[in-house]
N, C-alpha and C positions, 0 to 999 in steps of 0.2 A: 433690837432685843427681840429673837421671837416667840410667838408665844405655842404654844403645843399640844395638842389634847391629844396625850399619849398614857396619860396613863388612868385608869377604870373610877375616880373617883370626879379624873381631871368630863372625861367625859361625859355620866352621870353626871353630873352639875347644868355642863351646858345643853345635855335635851329636855334639864328640870326645866330653866331657865328659858329655851323657848319654845315650850308651852304655857309654860304663865305668864308670856309679858312677850307682847314686841323687840320691846326695850331696852327687856330685864338681862341679855348676853351683853347686848354692845355695852349698855353702861357698866359693866361689870368686870368684860376687858377694856375696859377706855382707865377708866380706873386703876386699876391695875398694869397699865404698859406709866401711868401716868406717878403713879409710887415707885416701879424702879426707877424711872429717870430720876424722879428725888430721891430718892435712893445714890445715885449717882453723883447727887449735887455735893449733898447731906454728910453722905460718910465713905461712900467708899472711893471715887476722885481723888480726896484727899492722903487715906491711906495708900494708897497706888502713888500720889505727887512723894510721899515721903520713904521709897523706895526706890526711887528711880533720880531725887533730886536730895541735896543740904537746903531743907525747904528751913530759911529764916524767921518769917512769923508765916504764920500754923489760919491765918485770917486771910489767907492770898489767896487763895485757893478756893478760897468760898466766894472773898469777894469778887474774881473774876472769871468768879465758871455762875451754868445760867443753863435751866431748862425747861423746853415747848411742852406742855401737855399735851394729851394725846387728847385726838375732836373728831364731832360727829358718830354718827350710826351706820359708816358706810365699815364693818370688820376689814373687808381685805384691802383697808385703804389707809387703817388708821397708825398712829407710827407716832413715839413722845419719842422726844431729841435729847442729848444735856453733854457736855462738854463747855470749852473754855472760851470766852465771850474777846473777842477778837476787839484790840486798841486800835488808838490812835496816834500817828508820830510826837501828837501835845503832849499827853502823859505818858512822860516813863513808866509808869504802873502797870498802865494797862499794855505802849508796847512790852515789857516787858511778858505779857500773859501771853501777846500774837505768839511772840518767840518761842516763848516753853511749848504754846501747843506746834507751836513749826517741827518742832521736835520731834512728832509721836512720827513722822515720816522720813526728818534729818529733809537733805536741799541743802536750800538759803536763804540767809540769816542777809532781811535788806535796815535800812535805818541801823547800823553799824560804827554814824561819825562820829560817836564819844564812845572808849571803854577806854574805862576808872584804870589808873594810878594803881601800881601793886600799894601803900601806903593806902592807899583809901578800899584794901582789902580786908575780909581780918582775916582769922589762920588759914581757912575750907576755900577761902576766893571767893565767899558773900562778896558782894557789892555793901558796905555800910554804908546805915540808914542817911549819915553824917552827910553823903557821898550824894543821895538823890536826893536829899532836900537843895545843894547845891545846881543841881544838876538842872532843878526847874524853876532857876532862874535864869532873867534873859542876860545872859555874857553882855559885857561891858571886848567891843573886838577894837586890835590893837594890832601896831609892829610897830619893830623896833627901831626909832628911833627919836626924830623932838618930840613925838608927843606920845611918847609912850610914859613917861615919868607923867604926868596931865595926867595917862586916860587909870593909869594905876592910880593915881591920886583918888579922881571920884573912885572906881574899884571898890575905895575902901568904905572912901565916906559915906558910898551905897550900898553895902553889905551886899553886893556882888561879886561874879567871880568875871577872870580876867579871860581871852581868847589871846591869847598869842597867835599870830600865826602868816605865815610865807607862803601863799598860796595858796593849796590843794589842803596844806600839812598844817600844823598847828605842835600850842600843846592849852591845854584849861589850870587854872592857877588858884588859889586866895590872896590875897595880899593880904599880910600880914604888917608887919612893923615900915614904917617908911622915916631912914635914921641917919644923921651921918654919916660918911665916912667914916672909918676906924684908916683906912690908910692914904688914900686921897682929900685936899685940902677942896674944899668946895663942893663937892662932888657926895650924894648920896643915894644908901645903898637900899632898899630893895629887899624884900625880905615875903619870899613868896611856899605856897604848898604845894605842887601839882595834887590835879583835883582829876584829869584824864585826858590820857590821849586825842588831835585829831586828827583826823582822815574825811577829804568831804566826798559821800558816795562809798564810802567802805562797808565791804560784802563781806560774811564767814562763810564758809560751804559747812553741813553738816555729812558728817559721815553716818554715824553713829544714833540708830531712833531708838525713841526710847517710849513705843504708846502705851500712856501713860491711862490717858481716856480710856482706850479703847481694855486694859485689863479690867478696871472698875466696872466696864459693862457687863464686862462677861460676868463679871463679880453678884453684880446686882442683877444679871439674869438667872440667876439661883434663880431669889428669893419670888419670882411675875409667877414662877406656880400657888405658889402660900396666900400672896400676893391674888391673884384671880380666886382661891375659896374662901381668903377672906371678903371680901367683894360679894363675890355670889353666893354666898349669906345673907348679905346687910341685902340684897335688892329680893330674895323670895321670905325673908321673914314686910318686907317696905310690904309688897305686893300679894299675897299669900295671911297676911295679918288682916 
């Protein structure tokens, strides 16, 4: 967000601030830059995200975005920063924020070991909140064999998902009813609901960039001059009172 003194009003204020106190001009610039970074986080980021994505929760972008205020008195090095907060693999929601931030420049999405099944998505392709709740639980890992029934029963009792896998592939399911088989005597049926497919180390290549953070910064930069004038007036009032 560059602050350029091109208008007569901005030039006049900068000269006036330089004369009244050596801290007045740096203060006005620092506060103006910080206000513009705040504007990205609290207004334009959400607005641009809605243009780029089908946003399920409007609070998501406010929660997983942040800003760093401008600091110091060196005008040439002064800057404020705003954008998405990088997530960690242990938190599915913060991982989502990292993935969305990656879509700014396309490239490769990592940590896509699990992919939501079709029944866990809405008509717009968004994952349902129930899926996110299940994904945050530690699954019980099993293989089809002698221990499968015992593992499925334990998953139902502990209300945890069951990961049925073979080698590096598999499926994550939610265990429902465990009942006697209607067709075979002395056998039981396990009713499950697919939650996600599993593939260890899966990556997804993105080709369509969505620079929504950059667009938000450009929009907020439009009020930078106005912010500077507002804080310049405050500095004048402070030092000439």
